[in-house]
N, C-alpha and C positions, 0 to 999 in steps of 0.2 A: 640446202644446196640451191645456188642459181645459176641458172642456166640461159643462153640465147642460143638457138639453132633457127635455121633456116630465115634468115633474116632477109626482110625486103623493104625498099626504100619506104613505103608507106607505113609501116609496124614502127621503123626508127625513129621516123620525124614526128611521129604522135606525141603529143602533151597531154599528159593526164595527170591533174593534180593530185598527190594523196588526200585522205580524208583530212587531215589538219596540218597546222604548218610547222609544226614541231612535234619531233618524235619520242621527245621524252628522254629518259635515260639508256634505252637500248642503241644502239649504233643504227645511221641512216642504212638503208638499203638501196641496190641500186635502181630500182624503181624511183626512188626520192631525189633523183638528181636534180628537180625542178626547185625544191627548195634548200640544195646544199649551195651554201655562200660562203667566199671569204677563204678558200683554198684554192682558188686557180693557179695561180704559182707554183704552188706544190704538185700539183696536179700537172703542169706542163713540164716540170722537172722529172719526176716520175716517169712520166711517158717518155721522154727523151732518155733516161738511162734504161730503160726498160726496152726499147726501140734497139739501141745501141748493143746492149749486152745480152737481151733474150731473157736474162734473170736479175732480179733486183731483190735484196731482203730490206723491208722498212721496219724502223724500231724505234722505239720511243716509249716514255712512261705510260703506265696504265691510266686510261682516261685522256689520252694526247690525241685519240682519234683516228687512230691508225687505220682500223677495219672500215670508219666510215670514209676517209680521202680514198680508199680502194675501191670499196663498192660503188659509193653515189658518184665518186670522182671520176678514177681512172677507169674502170670497166665501163663506165656508162659512156665517158669519151672516147673510149676507142671502138666503142660499136657506134657512135654516131657519127664523128668526125670522119673517120676511116672510110665510112661508107660513101660519104658525099665524094671520095676520087674512086669507087667502084672496087673497093676491098672490103671483104668479108671478113669480120673479126667474130668469132665464138667465145663466149667468157663462161668460165665455172668455178665454183668457189668449193672447198672444203674443209671442214675441222678435223683433226686428228682423232680427237675422242680415244675410246678404246678399241677401235680397227682401224689405225692409221691406213694400211695398204688398202683396204676394201675401201674404205672411203674415199679415199683417190682413187681406184679406179671406179666406182660407182659415179663420180664426178666427171670423169672422161666420158663415161656412156652416156651419160645424161646430156654433155656437150654435144655427142654425137646423135641424140635424138634416139639412144636406147638406155634409159634409164631404168626400163623395166624388164629389159632381156637380161636375164642372168648368165645365160649364156655368153653374152658379149662380154659382160661384168667379168667372169671368169677367164675370158679370155684376153682382158687387159691385165687381169691382176697377175697373169703368169707371166705378161710380157715384162711386169715391173720386177720379176725375179731376175733379169737379164743386169740388172743394178747399172753400172757406167755406160751400158749399150742400150738401157729400156730407152732414154728421150728419142734416139733414133728410130726405133724400133714402133714406138707410139707415134710419130710423126707418120711413118711410113703407112700406118694402119689408119689412122683419123683425118688426115689432109685430103680437102678433097679438090686439091689443084693449087698450083701457083700462087692465086689470089685469096687463098682461104687460111685464115691464120687463128689459130688457137690458143686462148690465154686461160691460164688455170692459177686461182688464189689458192694459197694454204695457208689459212687465215688462224692465228694465234698456234705459231710455231711450237711455241714452249709448252704446250699438251704434250707433246713426244716426250721430255724429260718426266713428267709426272707417270705417263706410261711406262717409261722403262722402270720407274722406281718400282709399280706394282707389278709388272707382268716379264721383267728383264730385258736385256737392250738387243737382242738380236734383230727384232723386226725393226726396232730404231733406227742401227745399223744400215740395215739394208735401203732403209727410208734416205737415210742421210745420203748414202751412196747414190742415189737416184738423183737427189737434187744436186750433187756435184758433178754428175753427168751431165745436167741440164748448165751448170756453168761452164765446163771445161769443154764439153764436145756440142754447143748447142744447135739443135737440127733445124732446118729453114722452115719457118712456119708456127713454131713451136713455143712459147715463152711460159716464164714460172713468176710468180709475185709470190713472196714470203712476209708475213708479219710477224712480230715478236716483239716482246717486252725489253727493252734495254737492258735489266735487272739480270736477264738469262744470257746475255753475250758470253760472259765468263765460262758456262756450262756447255758452250758450243765445242771449246777445246779438249773436251775428253771425247771427243770422236774425230779420228784421223780423218783431215783435209778440211772439216767443217768450218773451223777457224778461218783458214786460208780463203776458201769460198766468200765465207759473210764478208772479210775483209774487203775482197774485190767487187762485191757488189752492193755492199749495205748503202743505205741511205737513212740518216738519222733525221726524224720529223722535228723541224723546227716549230718553236711555237707562233700563235699567231698573232700579228701585230694588233696595237690597239684598234685601228681603223677597220682591220678585217674581223675583230671581235663584233664590232659594231654593226658592219654588214650582215654579218650571219644571226644579228637578234634582228633587225630592222625588216631587211630585204623581204624576208619570207611573209612578214604580215601583209604586205602590199599586195601579194597575189590572192589572198583571201579577202580583200576589202577591207582591211584594219589598219592601224598603226602600232607602232610600239615608239614611244617619246624616246629622245634623244637623252633626258634626264633618269628614265628609266634604265636605259640600254648602260648607262653610265655607274649607274647604281649597282645594277646585277655583274659588272665586271669588276667595280672594287668588291661587292660582298664576297665573289667567288675567289678572288686575287689572283696569286699566281700558283696554286695548288694544283697538283694532278688531275684534280677532280673538276677543275674549271669549267669546262666544255660540258660534261654530263649533267653537274648541277646547273648550269645556264640552261640546257635545253630541256631539262625537266621541269627549273620552275617555270619556265615560258609556257609550256604544254598545260603545268597546273592554272596558271593566270589566264590562259587563251580559253580554257574549258570551263572556268569559272563566269568568264565573261559571256560565253555562250549560253552558260545557263540562266544568266539573269537577264537574257533577252537582248544583249548590246551587240549580237551579231545577225545580219551584217553591218558594216561601217562600225566597228568597234576600234575601241582604243584603249591601249594600257598604259598606263602613267605611274607616276612614283607612290600615287594615294592608293592604286590598286594594289601594291603589295604591302603597303600598311608600315608603319617607320620602326615597328619594332619586330619586323620578320626578316629571316635569313634563308637562303635558299637551301642550305643545310637543315634547317627546322622544317621546311615545306615536304622534302623527301621524307625525313623522321618522323612526322607527323601523319603523313599520309600513309607510309607503312604501318603505323600504329593502329590508325582507323581500319586499315584492312585486316589486321591481324585480329583487334576487337570484332569486328564482324562475322568473321568465321570461328570464332570462338563462341559467339553466343551460340553456335550451334551443339556445342558440348565440347568440342575438340580438346579444350584444356590446353597443357602444355604439347600439342601434336607441332603446333608452327616452331616451335623453338626448337625442338627435338629435330625437327626436319630442315631449317638453315643452319643447325649445328652439324648435320649432315652433310650440308653441301660447300663447307668450307673448311680449310686445314690451314696448316702453318707450314712453309717451305722456305728454307733459306732463311728465317726469320721474319717472314711477311706473310701477310693471310692471303691466301689465294683461292680460287674458286676450287671446287671437289664435284665435278660432274656425277649424278647416279641416275640409275633406271629408277622408274617408278617402282617397280619390285622391290629394288633395294630399299626404298623410302618406306616402303609398307612394313617390310621386315623389320626395320631398323626404329619406326614409331610405335610399332606394334599396334596399330589399330587396322582396319577394314581397309581395301582398295579403295571402296567408294569416297570415303570421307579422306583420304590424302587427296585422290584426285581431284575432289571440290575444292580444296585448299590452293592446289597447284593451278588450278583454273583459274580461280579469284586473283592470285597473284601473278598471273600471266596475262591476264586481259589484256586487251589493246585499252591504253589509258594508264595504264598501272605499268607492265611492263618489266616487273621485279625478277620473272623468273623466265626461262625457256624452255621449249619452243614458244613464240609468242602466236598472239591470235585464240580463236577457237577452234582451230582443226584437233579434231579426238586423239589423244595421246593413248599408246598402249604401255603395257608392263614394260616392254623392253627400249622402250623412248628412255633418251638421256635428258634430265631436268637439271638444270645449270641456271645457278645466279647471273643475272644480266650483265651486272657488271659491277666490278670492285667498289665504285664509290657507295654503293648500298652498304656493303659490309664495313666501310669507314665513316658514312654519314647517319647510318640507322642506330642510334644510342642505344637500343636494346641489343643490338650486336657489337658495338665499337666500343663501348664503355670501358676503359683499361682496368676496372674495379671489380665491377659484377657483370660486364657485357657477356654474352652469348661466347665469344669467340675464348675469350679468358677463361670461363667455365670450362668448355670443351679441352681446353688444355690443361686445366687443374685435373679433369677427369682422366685424360690420358697419363696424366704422372701418378693418380691415385691408381688406376689401373695397374701400371706398370710395376709399383711399388708391391701391389696385391701378389702379382706374379712371381715377383723376389721373395715373398714370404712363403707363397707354395711351394718354391724349392726347397726351403729351410722343413716344411710341415711336412711335406712327403718323405724326406730324408729323417726326422724325427718327429712323430706325433704329437711330443709337448709341446713344440714350438708352435703354440697357437697364439692369437691377436690377445692382447690386452682388452680386459673387457670394456672400456672406454670405447677403445677402437672398433672394438666390434660391434658394438651398438650405432655405430656411427658410420663405419662400411656398410652394414645390414641396412640401415635406412637408406643410403645413398642408393644402393644397388637396386632396390625396388622401383626405379625409373628407368633401368638399365636393362638390355636384355644380351642372348646370344650373339644376336646379329649385330649389335653395338660392339660388342668384345672384340670381333674378328677384326674390325679396324686396328686395333692396338694389338693384335697379337694370340688373340683368340684365348681357350682356355677357362671358358665361363663354368665346364663343370667342374674343372678343378679348384677353383675360386670358390665354388659353391660348398665342395665338401672342407675346406679351410674354414668356411664361413659356418656351417655347422658345426665342426668341432670345437670352434673357437665359443660359442652359443651354449655347447654343454658344458664345456670348462667352465666359463663363467658362471652359469647357473649351480654348477657345482661350489664354487666359491661363494655363491651368495648364501646357498643352503648352509653351509658350513658356518658361516658369519652369523646367519641367524639363530641355529644353535648355540654359538658361543653367548650371542647376545640376550638368549633367554635363559642361559643358565647365569650368567652374570648379575640378571636382574633378579633372578629367584635368590640366588645368595644373600643380595641386597637386601630384599624384603625378610629373609631369615636372619639378618644382622640387625634390623629395624626392629623385630619382632623379640631379638635377644636383649637387645638394649630396653623396650619396652616390661620386660619380665623383670628385668632388673632393678629397674625404677619403680616395679611394684613392689617388690621385695623391701628395697630400702623404704618405702613408703611406709609399709608394714611392720616395719621394725621401728621406724619414729613411732609409729601411733603405740606399737607395744612398748616404748621405752616412755612414752610420755603416759600411758595408762601404769606402770610400774612406779614412775614418779607420784601419781596420783594416790595409787593403793598404798605407798610408802608413807605419805603424808597422813592418810587414813588410819595408818595402825599407829603412826606416832601421835595422833590426835586422841586414838583411843584411852590411853593413858591417863586423860584428862577427865578427872570425874565429871564435868558438868556437861561435856559434850561427849561420853563415852557411847550412850546408847544411838545418837544420831549417826556419830562417827562411825561405830561398828554396822550398821546398815548400809553407809556410803560405800567401807571397804567392800563389804559383801558383794554389791552390786558393782563396782569397778573389778572384782576377780572375776565375777561372771563374764562380764565383758572382754577381760582379758583373755580368759578360754576360749571364749567364741573367737577371736581374733587370731589368737594362736591355731587354733585350728586352720583356720583361712590361710595362715601362712604356711601351714604344713602343705595345703594343697597346691598353694602357688609353688611352694619348692619343687614338688613334685613334677607339676606343669613345666616349670623350668626344665627339670631333667629331662624330659621327653623334646621337649624344644630344642634342646641345644644338640642331643643325638639325630635330630631332623636336620638341623642347621649343618651339622661337620659331614652328614651325607651329602647334603646341596654343595658344599662347598669343594668337597672332593670330586664331584661330578664336574664343575666347571673347570677345575685345573685339569681334569682329564680332557675335556673338549678344548680349553684352551691350549692344551701342549697335546695335540693329535700330532703323532708322527708322521712324516711322511713317507709313503709306500715307494716301493722301486718302480711302480707303474705310474706313479704321479710324476717324479723326477727323477733326474739322474744324481749320483754321489755326489757331494759337496764339499768333501773334506779336501784337505790340502794336497793329499796325496793323490788323489783322482786325476787322470790323465785330461790336461786342457786342450782342446783343439781349437776353440775360435774364442774370442772377447766380443760379445755385443753389446753394443752403445746405442742406446737410443736417443734419438735428438728431440728436445722437445724447445719449440720456439714460443716467444710471447706474443709477435707479432709475424703477419703474413709478408712485410716487407723484409725480413730476416730470412726467407726462406732460400732466397738465391745464393746468399752468401753462406748459409748454412749448407746447401748442396755441395759448394766448392770446397768447404771444411770435408763433408762427407767423404767426396771423392779422394781426398789429399790424406785423410785417415786410413781409408782402408787401403791404400799403397805401404802402409807402415807396419810394422810388426812391433809386439812387446816381448822379450824374450823368446825372439822365434816364433810367437804365437801371432795368427793372423788377426786382424781386428776387422769386424763387419758392422755395418751400420746399414740394420734393416728397416729405416724408414724415419722421416722429418713429420714429427706431428705438433700441429698448432694447439698452444693453450693460452688463450689470449688473457684469462683470469690470473695468471703467474705476473706477480710485480716483483719477486724477489732477486738477489744476487745471481751472479753466473756462477753453477756448480756442478760437478761431477760426483753425483751419487752412488754409493757402493750400499749393499743390503745385507751383506753378511761378512763376519768378523775375519774370516779366512780371505774372505776375495777383496775385502778392503787393504788387509795387510800385503798381501801377495803382489796385486796390481794396481791398487787404485791410485796410488801417488805416480806410478810408472805411466797410466793412463793420461793424469794430468798433465805431468810435463809433454807427453805426444801431444796432447791438443795445444798447450802453450806454446809449442815447438811451431805450430801451425799458424796461430793466432796473434795478429797484432792487436787487438782489442775484442772482446773483454778480456780480463785475466780472471783466468778460472781456477776455484779453491776444492779441494776435497771435502766432500760432507760424507760423514760414517752414519750411517743410519740403521747399523746391524743390532742395536739396543731396541729398535721399534719392529726391525722385520726379519730380525734373525731366524725365526722360528716362522716365519710364514710359510705357507702351503702353495701359493699361488705365483712365486716368482722362479724363474727358471735358473740353473747354474750360471756363473759368469757373467752375470746380466747387471748392467750398468746404464745409468741414466745421466745424460749431460744436458742440462735445463740453463735455458739463455733468458735472462732476464730483458727488459726493455731498454733499447738502445741500438748500435751499429753491432753488427760483426764484420770485423776487417781481417781476413786472412792474409798472410805476409805473401811477399811473391814468390811464385813457385821456384822451387829450389831453396829455398831459406830454411827448410824443415831439417831438425837432426833427428835420425832413427834410436830411438829407445831400447839399451839393450837390456 
């Protein structure tokens, strides 16, 4: 918080240049008024309205320069210009953060030069409880005379709305009542300035009287003209014996375009270019030109590259993904936009899961002068209760690691939010029925994902860490049992296959022996016939005798083979019986609920499988509409949406048991098609394959979407399925 107390003429008119001509990504501070150019007309307009009404709300887009205008422009002008006429102005500024009324009281105490006096802070805090009468009571307490004026800045007023979401609206309502009192009953000598992002104007209507106050006192910050931007770029350099060429100024303005990050990107880029010039020995009498920036460099790239360099520097010390988890913890989505989410140092230590020293080193590196990606800025030590905040939303929009729409940290954190909330929904089913565990593939993926999360992180999205861990443990045990039974079945099938091969081998051996025996008999018969011939009687007799002996030996071998075959057949029969028993293991009552058509059906589960992440949003719409329908009065629930990127088939509803296919399969298909415009879903009966499976719960259906668009019909076009 910035204050000015006990002003004397010498202090007011002292001119001390800041260390550098461009502050970078952070806003200008009050003491940097000497390098704040281009907003003179706006400063005059704000002061004129402030003097007239004693209360003004300055609003504009993120990055439009609201805080810089008030701090370095309006507050410094009030202190200096009015002092020339003998009027004393004291100024103070505060941020609502996580203690709006306490911070307001402390800022006023600091303006009274008693910022360390806890009794004074408590006294002012009690006055704030007066509501509409608080401004007059504050003026009576704090004013030092008729020429004494006190102006307080409530910066980033929209933080009050985030506070209300986290802690309830009571304290915010009181704060709003005090602000309304400033506008409706302005006390002499007491002035109020509020800054707020324009997209939160609509939220003001949620608090009685606030919208009217804003309408009466608002000032929409206009964009800087081209000439003013050129002045803001070039004139600070002249105070430091330097120069920025007109061509470079034009290039920077064109590069930043008309985006909401125009001013912070230009200031940050100029800070980096000046720093490089100073390091290269060109200061003093330095000059920045188009060649200094380079033909292929852009302002957003300069910011993103610097953030990457700092990340790599701290990760060399073994921090790993701590930087990512830290910045993900400092951002959130509100009303469809990424906004800052201040956290204490202790909170960041808990979420990242590393020691405080390492987190402090990372924070100090990112908040150092010349970087200013985090605040509080500078080198003053921070404590565990100090709030850490991203300096500007431009960092979240321009740092590719955070902003990438496909794999950026912000998108990943949003996906983590959805994953966690889907697990909490599954936990409710699991706690009602212990058989409602996750499928094996989902279990493996979720268990791996949770290794980089902890209970402190889970509190951000509804808590329930221990409950989810119980679900994961039960799901892993169920998956292990399924794998064990499958392994046993495959082993039995393999053994049966080997016995079949052995039986065929023995059969072949018998056939071979028979063929050999037949050939032997033919030879013996020929020998017997030849024996009748006188000329060859003796030789044929000997030959026949030899063949007979050989045949007897082979017959003996045949008898032994037949005996072995009989033994192998008995073993094969036993193995086949075992395989059939394992393949048809009945499902016990503890493993699943009855699946007959006569069992009571309380819900139909439809698991949605998508082939592309781009289908998730429309699948979510389908999920919401499906859960509003019923089939024969039975509620449809959708436990979750799972990405199966390898699936390339047609869009089908799969049923796994014959009675379930017959009872509700086609009715569910009709329910889905009544919601969808495209694609057309068909029923796929897999009961022949999975009818005897033990790892599927009853009344379980799977809705598979192949590649392509999912387009629900307009709301109200669906037809209930009877």
